[in-house]
C-alpha positions as CSV (number, residue, x, y, z in Angstrom):
1,M,28.0,1.2,48.0
2,N,31.8,1.6,47.4
3,K,33.2,3.7,44.8
4,R,34.2,0.9,42.5
5,A,30.6,-0.5,42.4
6,F,29.2,3.0,41.8
7,R,31.6,3.5,38.8
8,V,30.6,0.2,37.3
9,I,26.9,0.9,37.6
10,F,27.4,4.4,36.3
11,F,29.4,3.1,33.3
12,L,26.7,0.5,32.5
13,L,24.0,3.2,32.7
14,I,25.9,5.5,30.3
15,L,26.5,2.5,28.0
16,A,22.8,1.6,28.0
17,V,21.9,5.2,27.2
18,L,24.4,5.4,24.3
19,S,23.2,2.0,23.0
20,Y,19.6,3.3,23.1
21,V,20.5,6.5,21.3
22,F,22.5,4.6,18.7
23,A,19.8,2.0,18.1
24,F,16.8,4.3,18.0
25,H,18.0,7.8,17.1
26,T,20.5,7.3,14.3
27,N,20.1,6.3,10.7
28,Y,22.1,3.1,11.0
29,F,19.1,0.9,12.0
30,K,16.6,2.6,9.6
31,I,15.2,0.2,7.1
32,K,16.8,0.8,3.6
33,S,15.8,-2.4,1.8
34,I,12.6,-4.4,1.7
35,K,13.0,-7.5,-0.5
36,V,10.0,-9.6,-1.6
37,V,10.6,-13.2,-2.8
38,G,8.0,-15.6,-4.4
39,N,5.3,-13.2,-5.6
40,Q,3.9,-13.7,-9.1
41,I,0.3,-12.5,-8.6
42,L,0.6,-9.7,-6.1
43,S,3.0,-6.9,-7.0
44,Y,5.9,-5.8,-4.9
45,N,4.0,-2.6,-3.9
46,D,0.9,-4.7,-3.0
47,I,2.9,-6.9,-0.6
48,K,4.9,-4.0,0.8
49,E,1.6,-2.1,1.5
50,I,-0.1,-5.2,3.1
51,S,3.0,-5.8,5.3
52,K,2.7,-2.2,6.6
53,I,6.5,-1.9,6.7
54,Q,7.9,1.4,5.6
55,A,11.4,2.3,4.4
56,G,13.0,4.5,7.1
57,T,11.3,2.7,10.0
58,N,13.6,1.7,12.8
59,I,14.2,-2.0,12.3
60,F,13.9,-2.8,16.0
61,K,10.2,-1.6,15.8
62,V,9.4,-4.4,13.2
63,N,7.7,-7.4,14.7
64,P,8.0,-10.2,12.2
65,K,5.1,-12.2,13.6
66,Q,2.8,-9.2,13.2
67,V,4.0,-8.6,9.7
68,E,3.3,-12.2,8.8
69,K,-0.2,-11.9,10.4
70,N,-0.8,-8.8,8.3
71,L,0.2,-10.6,5.1
72,L,-1.9,-13.7,5.8
73,E,-5.0,-11.5,6.0
74,N,-4.8,-11.3,2.2
75,P,-6.5,-14.3,0.6
76,Y,-3.9,-14.5,-2.2
77,I,-1.1,-15.2,0.3
78,K,-1.0,-18.8,1.5
79,E,2.1,-18.9,3.5
80,C,4.8,-16.2,4.4
81,K,8.0,-15.7,6.3
82,V,9.6,-12.4,7.3
83,K,13.3,-12.2,8.0
84,I,15.0,-9.3,9.8
85,L,18.5,-8.8,8.5
86,Y,20.4,-6.3,10.7
87,P,21.2,-3.5,10.6
88,N,18.8,-2.3,7.9
89,R,17.2,-5.0,5.6
90,V,14.0,-7.0,5.6
91,E,13.1,-9.9,3.4
92,I,9.6,-11.2,2.8
93,F,9.0,-14.6,1.4
94,V,5.5,-15.5,0.1
95,E,3.7,-18.4,-1.4
96,E,0.6,-17.3,-3.2
97,R,-2.7,-19.1,-4.0
98,R,-3.4,-19.5,-7.6
99,V,-7.0,-19.3,-8.8
100,V,-7.8,-22.6,-10.7
101,A,-11.6,-22.7,-10.8
102,Q,-14.9,-20.8,-10.2
103,V,-18.1,-21.8,-8.5
104,R,-21.4,-19.9,-9.0
105,Y,-22.9,-18.1,-6.0
106,K,-26.2,-16.5,-6.9
107,S,-25.4,-14.0,-9.7
108,D,-21.6,-14.0,-8.9
109,Y,-18.7,-16.5,-9.1
110,L,-16.4,-17.4,-6.3
111,K,-12.8,-17.9,-7.5
112,I,-11.0,-20.7,-5.7
113,D,-7.6,-22.3,-5.5
114,K,-6.9,-26.1,-5.8
115,E,-7.7,-26.6,-2.1
116,G,-11.1,-24.9,-2.4
117,V,-10.1,-21.8,-0.6
118,I,-12.0,-18.7,-1.8
119,V,-9.7,-16.1,-3.1
120,E,-12.1,-13.6,-4.5
121,K,-15.7,-13.0,-5.7
122,G,-16.5,-11.6,-9.1
123,S,-18.1,-12.1,-12.5
124,F,-17.8,-15.1,-14.7
125,T,-14.3,-15.6,-16.1
126,P,-14.3,-17.2,-19.6
127,G,-11.7,-19.9,-19.9
128,L,-11.5,-20.6,-16.1
129,L,-12.7,-24.0,-15.1
130,L,-16.3,-24.1,-13.7
131,I,-17.2,-26.5,-10.9
132,E,-20.8,-27.7,-11.2
133,G,-23.0,-29.5,-8.7
134,I,-22.1,-27.5,-5.6
135,K,-24.7,-25.4,-3.9
136,V,-23.2,-22.5,-1.9
137,E,-25.3,-21.3,1.0
138,R,-22.7,-19.0,2.5
139,Y,-19.0,-18.3,2.2
140,Q,-16.0,-16.3,3.5
141,I,-13.2,-14.9,1.5
142,G,-10.0,-16.6,2.6
143,K,-11.7,-19.7,3.8
144,K,-12.6,-23.1,2.2
145,L,-15.8,-23.1,0.2
146,N,-17.2,-26.1,2.2
147,G,-16.6,-29.7,3.2
148,N,-16.6,-30.9,-0.5
149,F,-12.9,-30.0,-0.6
150,D,-11.8,-31.9,2.5
151,K,-9.8,-34.9,1.2
152,T,-12.4,-35.8,-1.4
153,L,-12.2,-37.0,-5.0
154,L,-13.1,-33.4,-6.1
155,S,-10.1,-31.9,-4.4
156,E,-7.7,-34.5,-5.7
157,V,-8.9,-34.2,-9.3
158,L,-8.9,-30.4,-9.1
159,G,-5.2,-30.6,-8.1
160,L,-4.4,-32.8,-11.1
161,I,-6.0,-30.6,-13.7
162,E,-5.0,-27.2,-12.3
163,S,-2.6,-26.5,-15.1
164,K,-4.6,-28.1,-18.0
165,S,-6.7,-26.1,-20.3
166,N,-8.7,-28.8,-22.2
167,Y,-11.5,-29.0,-19.6
168,Y,-14.2,-26.4,-19.2
169,A,-16.0,-27.9,-16.2
170,L,-15.6,-30.3,-13.3
171,R,-19.0,-31.8,-12.2
172,Y,-19.4,-32.8,-8.5
173,I,-21.8,-35.7,-8.3
174,K,-21.0,-37.3,-4.9
175,E,-18.1,-37.5,-2.5
176,D,-16.5,-40.3,-4.6
177,E,-17.9,-39.4,-8.0
178,V,-16.9,-36.6,-10.4
179,E,-17.1,-36.0,-14.1
180,L,-14.7,-33.9,-16.2
181,L,-16.3,-32.1,-19.2
182,S,-13.7,-31.7,-22.0
183,K,-13.8,-29.1,-24.7
184,Q,-13.4,-31.9,-27.3
185,G,-16.7,-33.4,-26.3
186,I,-15.5,-36.6,-24.6
187,N,-15.9,-36.5,-20.9
188,I,-14.2,-38.5,-18.1
189,F,-16.2,-40.0,-15.3
190,L,-14.5,-41.3,-12.2
191,K,-16.1,-43.2,-9.3
192,N,-14.2,-44.2,-6.2
193,P,-11.0,-44.9,-8.1
194,A,-8.4,-46.9,-6.2
195,D,-5.6,-44.6,-7.4
196,V,-6.8,-41.3,-8.6
197,N,-3.6,-40.1,-10.2
198,Y,-3.2,-43.4,-12.2
199,S,-6.9,-43.5,-13.2
200,F,-6.8,-39.9,-14.4
201,K,-3.7,-40.4,-16.4
202,F,-5.0,-43.6,-17.9
203,A,-8.3,-41.9,-18.9
204,E,-6.3,-39.1,-20.5
205,L,-4.4,-41.5,-22.6
206,I,-7.6,-43.1,-23.8
207,L,-9.0,-39.6,-24.5
208,K,-6.0,-38.8,-26.6
209,D,-6.3,-42.0,-28.6
210,L,-10.0,-41.5,-29.2
211,L,-9.5,-38.0,-30.4
212,K,-6.9,-39.3,-32.9
213,K,-9.5,-41.8,-34.1
214,G,-11.9,-39.0,-34.8
215,Y,-14.3,-39.4,-32.0
216,K,-16.0,-36.2,-30.9
217,S,-18.4,-37.2,-28.2
218,G,-18.8,-39.9,-25.5
219,K,-17.7,-40.7,-21.9
220,I,-14.8,-42.6,-20.5
221,E,-15.8,-44.3,-17.2
222,I,-13.5,-45.7,-14.6
223,I,-15.1,-47.2,-11.6
224,G,-13.0,-48.4,-8.6
225,D,-10.0,-50.4,-9.8
226,G,-11.9,-51.8,-12.8
227,N,-11.1,-51.2,-16.5
228,A,-11.9,-48.1,-18.4
229,V,-15.2,-48.2,-20.4
230,F,-15.9,-45.9,-23.3
231,M,-19.6,-45.1,-24.1
232,Q,-20.9,-43.0,-27.0
């Protein structure tokens, strides 16, 4: 090896050592900021704790995929993305699951999101929609309750009413049959509607009109693509 080659190798070795020392043994690459975006249910501290990222940690030691895996272990977190912003910042983006209904399991109640994923188990929550007609044999937090929520009428209707407060229960009858029980006393029965969104909105318009006329009980039925029928 000639002197020129030796000098080049020696220079590269020194450069590598200095780079290592600069990267891992100085404060320049220590995390100073952890930003969380999109959380409304879990607190900043909750997400920071779940992520297992600590301020002051060397940013090169943070594995975004592992952090995302840590976050997704929490049933309230539906999706997440972790960005490393060199030299010393981390951003965490989350999409949370929102509890929209509860299903009875023995003496407890399983709280689920609109897709039927179980977020937590607890006692009965007044004011939270109750799903009737489903028998739960077993469950796992963070997983779908059962096949009743796989592209069925139940899951579609649940998605339509997630932000509404005038229904106290959603009764599952069959895969293509459900009944909405309203607080006003007039229920909505849907069976194999051709267009779920249209049928539901149409039924709600009829419900509103009936309430204006003073009706306090009865059932609005929509079967297939047929006309709505009101029965007292």
